[in-house]
N, C-alpha and C positions, 0 to 999 in steps of 0.2 A: 620576429624571432624570440624576443624576450618572453613572450607568452608561452611558446613551445618549451623553452628552457624551464620556465616556472612550473609548467605542468609535469615535465619530466622529473623535476625535483620532488614534486608532491607524490608522484607515482613511486619514486624511490623511497620516500618517507613511509608510504603505505607498506611497501615490501619489508622495510625495516621493522615497522610496527607489528606486522603479521608474524615475523620471526620470533617475537617475544612472547607469543600467546600460547605456544605448546599445542597439544591436540585440541582442536576447536570445533564446536557446534556452531553453525551459522543459521540464524533465524532467517528463513527463506520464504518469500512470497511469490517470486517470479517477476517482480517489478525490476526496473533497471538497476536500482541501487543494490538490492539484495542479490540479484543475479550476478552483477559484476563482482560483488564481494565474495560470493560463493565460488565464482570462477577464479578469482585471485587467490583465495585460500586453497583451492585445489592445486594451483600452480606452486604455491608455497609449501604445502604440507603433503601433497600426494594423497595417500589413503588415510592420513592422520587428520582428516576433517570429515564432517558430515553435515550436509544441508538438511534442515528440519523444517518441514512445511506443515502448518496446522490446518487440518480439514475441519471446517465448521460451516454452518448455514450462512455465515457472513462472507464466505469465499465463493465467488461465482465459479461454476463448473468449468467454464471456458478458461478462466485464469488458472485453476488447478491443473487442467490438462496441459496448458501451454508451459507452465512452470515445470511439470514433470518431463515434458518433451525437451525443453532446453537442457535440463540436467542430463538427460540421456544423450543428447547430441554432444555435450561437452564432457561426458564421462565423469560427471560430478556425483559422488555418492549422495543419495537422498533418501530420507525416510519420512513417511507421512504419519503424523500423530493426531490424536483427537484431543480437542480442548473443550472445556465446558463452560465457556463464558455465559451462555444462555441459561445456565443454572444459577448464575449469580444475580441476586435481586438488584445489586448496585449497577450492574451492566444493563439489565433489562429496563430499568427506569429511565435510562437514556438522558442523564443530565450532562453537564459539561465535563464530568470526570469519566464518562463511558470508556474512552480510549485507555485511560489508566487501568481500569479493571480488566479490559481485554488483554493488555500487555502483561499485567500482573499474572493473569491466568496462564498465558503463553510461557512466560519465563519461569513460573512455578513448575509447570510440566517439563520444561526443558532442563531445569536444574535437577529434577529427579532423574531424567534420562542421563544427564552429564555424570551424576554420581554413580549410577548403575553401570555405565559403560566405560568409566575411567577417563573421561575427557577432562581437560584442564580449564577450558574457557568457553563461555558463550559470547558470541559476537552478533551485532546486528547492523543494518545498513543506514543509520542516520548520517546525514552529511551537513556541511556548513550552512546551506540554505535553510535547512529545517530549523535552525536556531532562531530564525526570524518569523516562524510560523507558530500557530497554537498547536502544540503537540504534547498533551498530558502523558502520553505513553512513554515519553522520555524520563518522566519521574519514576515510572515503574522500572525502567531499565537501570536507573541509578540505584534504586532500592535493591535490585538483584545483582548489582555490580557487573552488569553486562558491558562488554567491551565495545567501543565504537571506532574501529580502525579507520574508516573513511573520514570521519570527523577529526580524529587525531592527526591525520595526514593533511588536513586542510583542504579536502576535496569538495568542490561545489557540485551541484547537479549537472551543470554543463561540463565540468571536468570529467565526471563519471561517464557521461554519454560519449565524450570524445575518446576517452580511453577504451571504452567498449567498442566504438567504431574502429579504432586503430587495431584492436585485437581481432577484428572480424566477427564480433558477436552480433547476431541478428537482432538482439534486443536493444541495441544502442538507441534507436529512435522509437521504442515502444511508448505508446501514450501513458501518461501518469495514471496510476490506478490506486484505489483505496478500497477498504472493505465495504460491503453493501450497507452495513449499519450506519456509515457516515452519510448516507443519503436520507436518513430519517430525521425529521425535525426534532430538535431537543424537546424533551417532555413527553413525546409520544413513545410508548413502550415498544421496545424491539422484540419481535417474535418471528418465528419461522415463516408464518404466512406472509407477513409484511416483506420480509427479505426475499421470499420467492416471487412475490409480485414485482418487486423492483428488478430482480434478475431477469424475469420474463420480459419486462419492458425494455431493459437495456439490450437484451439479445435481439429484440425486434428492431430497435434502432440500428444496431450493428448490421443486421441483415439488409437494411436500406442503404448501406454503404457509408455511413458516417463513421468517423474514426475516433474523435475525442469528444466525449459527452458524459453527462450525468443525468440520472432521473432522480429528482428530489421529491420525497414523499411528504406531503403536507395534509394528510388526512384525505379529504375529498378531492384535493387538488394535486395533480401531477405537474411539477415544474421541470421542464426540460431545458438543460443547458447544453449548448453545442458550441464547439470552438468557433471563434470569430471568423476564421478563414472559410469555415464550412457553412456559416449562417445564410449566405445568399441562396444556397440550395434548399435550405429549410424554409425560407420565406417565400413559399409559393402556395397558392390555394390548394393545389393537389397534395402537397406534402402536409399541409395543415389538416386536411381531411383524413390523411393516413394516420397522423399522430392521434387525432381524435378517435378514430376507429380502434386503434390499438389499445389506448389507455382506458377508454370507456368499457371495452371488453374485459379489462382487468379490474373493473370496479370503481374507477375514479369518476366523479361527476363533472369535474372541470379539468381541462387540459390547457396548460400555458407554455409558451416558448419564451424563455428568459432573454430579453433584449440585450443584456450585457454579455451573453455568451457564457461559455464554460470558464469557471475559475475554481481552482482547488480550494476547498475549505469554506465555500460560500455560506454554509450553515453557521459558521462561527461569527458572522457579522451581527447576529442578534444577541451575542453574549455581552455582559457588562464587563467593565474593566476589572471589577472585583472578582468575577468568575474566571476571567482569563488569568489573573494573577494567582488566585488560589490554586488553580489546576496546574500551574507550572511548578508548584512547591514540591 
């Protein structure tokens, strides 16, 4: 019972925080955090909010379609904008600060929209658990003074899933998602062709019935991560042959299945302490 009470108090803190923001633009990707934040903002502000989703080559078409479908289901006002992160050399070179440049582009475009439309605040869906991960995009949010209502309310990822489930939102157990660029090994330039190959590979794995996975691009090597609970189905000779067929057709010379399974941000394990520290500044 104390846990429920605790969650209820954090939900109340979120509602209180939202009420201080005025007319709000919500950075929306369709993931659990941003979807719940957009829904909560809609409850708080009615028409005085707008969910904003950035359409770029790093957003998979299935993710865009699902995000727009959820907004329509919940009557959340949504607008699709174009961002030009692939026009930024700092983003394309794909070092440890790539996510900063992505979010800097997003919030720059959103700030222009905010001023033109007369909104008061930009908010995004960072939560408490994100503070323990490598997220250079948070530095861009601070630079642009973007509000973080979920974090301010002390909500964890599990809290958000539970609140979304209680609210009857279908996205409550949606698998974690991230932009396609996060699949590319650091130092390998990000371009449209690479992102398209990753998207095609992940769509193929989804069509095989897997739910939580990543395709990591290491040049000639495709490294497939699949959630631990789904790995037994992946560890068969028939599935190995299917993975090989799919990814060699996409141009990879070698296809590997990661024995550790899916884990968010696995590419960050190669970064030095100095890189991790610098990118949080």
